KOLSELO-590389 format. One line per field, with one value per residue (C-alpha): residue number from 1; z, x, y. Coordinates in Angstrom, 1 decimal. Example, Ala and Ser with C-alpha at 12.3 -4.5 7.8 and 13.67 -1.06 7.14 Angstrom:
<nodes>
nr <- 1 / 2;
w <- 7.8 / 7.1;
u <- 12.3 / 13.7;
v <- -4.5 / -1.1;
</nodes>
This chain:
<nodes>
nr <- 1 / 2 / 3 / 4 / 5 / 6 / 7 / 8 / 9 / 10 / 11 / 12 / 13 / 14 / 15 / 16 / 17 / 18 / 19 / 20 / 21 / 22 / 23 / 24 / 25 / 26 / 27 / 28 / 29 / 30 / 31 / 32 / 33 / 34 / 35 / 36 / 37 / 38 / 39 / 40 / 41 / 42 / 43 / 44 / 45 / 46 / 47 / 48 / 49 / 50 / 51 / 52 / 53 / 54 / 55 / 56 / 57 / 58 / 59 / 60 / 61 / 62 / 63 / 64 / 65 / 66 / 67 / 68 / 69 / 70 / 71 / 72 / 73 / 74 / 75 / 76 / 77 / 78 / 79 / 80 / 81 / 82 / 83 / 84 / 85 / 86 / 87 / 88 / 89 / 90 / 91 / 92 / 93;
w <- 64.8 / 66.7 / 70.0 / 68.9 / 68.3 / 71.6 / 73.6 / 71.9 / 72.6 / 76.1 / 75.0 / 75.8 / 78.1 / 81.0 / 84.3 / 84.3 / 81.0 / 82.0 / 85.2 / 83.2 / 81.1 / 84.3 / 83.4 / 86.6 / 90.0 / 90.6 / 88.2 / 90.3 / 88.6 / 89.8 / 91.1 / 93.7 / 93.2 / 91.2 / 88.6 / 85.5 / 83.0 / 79.7 / 81.2 / 84.3 / 82.1 / 79.6 / 82.0 / 85.6 / 86.4 / 88.3 / 86.7 / 83.4 / 84.6 / 82.7 / 79.5 / 79.9 / 80.2 / 76.8 / 75.4 / 76.8 / 75.4 / 71.9 / 72.0 / 74.7 / 77.8 / 75.9 / 74.1 / 77.3 / 77.2 / 76.2 / 73.3 / 72.0 / 72.5 / 70.8 / 68.3 / 67.1 / 64.0 / 65.1 / 68.5 / 67.6 / 66.6 / 69.8 / 71.8 / 70.1 / 70.8 / 74.5 / 74.4 / 72.7 / 75.1 / 78.2 / 76.8 / 78.9 / 76.2 / 75.2 / 78.5 / 78.2 / 80.9;
u <- 103.4 / 102.3 / 103.0 / 100.8 / 97.8 / 98.5 / 98.7 / 95.6 / 93.5 / 95.2 / 95.9 / 99.6 / 102.2 / 101.4 / 100.4 / 96.8 / 96.1 / 98.1 / 96.0 / 92.8 / 94.0 / 94.9 / 98.6 / 99.7 / 98.1 / 98.5 / 97.9 / 100.3 / 103.2 / 106.7 / 107.0 / 104.4 / 102.3 / 99.3 / 98.0 / 100.2 / 97.8 / 98.8 / 98.2 / 100.3 / 103.1 / 103.2 / 102.5 / 103.2 / 105.5 / 108.5 / 110.6 / 110.6 / 110.9 / 114.1 / 112.9 / 109.6 / 111.6 / 113.1 / 109.7 / 108.3 / 111.2 / 110.3 / 106.6 / 106.0 / 103.9 / 100.6 / 101.3 / 101.6 / 98.1 / 97.1 / 95.0 / 97.8 / 100.6 / 98.7 / 96.7 / 98.5 / 100.6 / 103.6 / 103.7 / 103.4 / 107.0 / 108.4 / 106.0 / 107.1 / 110.7 / 109.8 / 108.3 / 111.4 / 113.8 / 111.9 / 111.9 / 108.9 / 106.7 / 109.5 / 109.2 / 107.3 / 105.3;
v <- 110.4 / 107.3 / 109.1 / 112.0 / 109.6 / 107.8 / 111.1 / 112.5 / 109.4 / 108.9 / 105.3 / 105.3 / 103.8 / 106.2 / 104.6 / 106.0 / 104.1 / 101.0 / 100.8 / 101.0 / 98.1 / 96.2 / 96.0 / 97.6 / 98.1 / 101.8 / 104.8 / 107.0 / 108.7 / 107.8 / 111.4 / 110.5 / 113.7 / 112.4 / 110.0 / 109.8 / 111.2 / 112.8 / 116.2 / 115.4 / 114.1 / 117.0 / 119.9 / 119.1 / 116.1 / 117.3 / 114.5 / 116.3 / 119.9 / 120.7 / 119.2 / 121.1 / 124.3 / 123.6 / 122.9 / 126.1 / 128.1 / 126.8 / 127.4 / 130.1 / 130.1 / 130.4 / 127.1 / 125.1 / 123.7 / 120.2 / 121.3 / 123.5 / 120.9 / 118.1 / 120.2 / 123.3 / 122.5 / 124.6 / 123.0 / 119.3 / 119.0 / 120.4 / 118.4 / 115.2 / 116.2 / 116.5 / 113.0 / 111.6 / 113.4 / 112.0 / 108.4 / 107.9 / 106.3 / 104.0 / 102.0 / 98.8 / 97.0;
</nodes>
């Protein structure tokens, strides 16, 4: 549940937030495409394409919006499974 609060508030271990806290120099994602925001991480980052396909298969295409992933009671579990599978928020700076 901690991850849910972190993602909703955007106070999490993603590069965009870490840059704002002056813990790292650049907010860019390791994929090189854009800043590593919550939206980028959950919806667009190519590094998690296969895991995102699994998430999408569980919740459907209409659920693939930030407000749905982090707010709809039926989608929170699969979203947190995605986060756990990626292990991205387990990394420490």
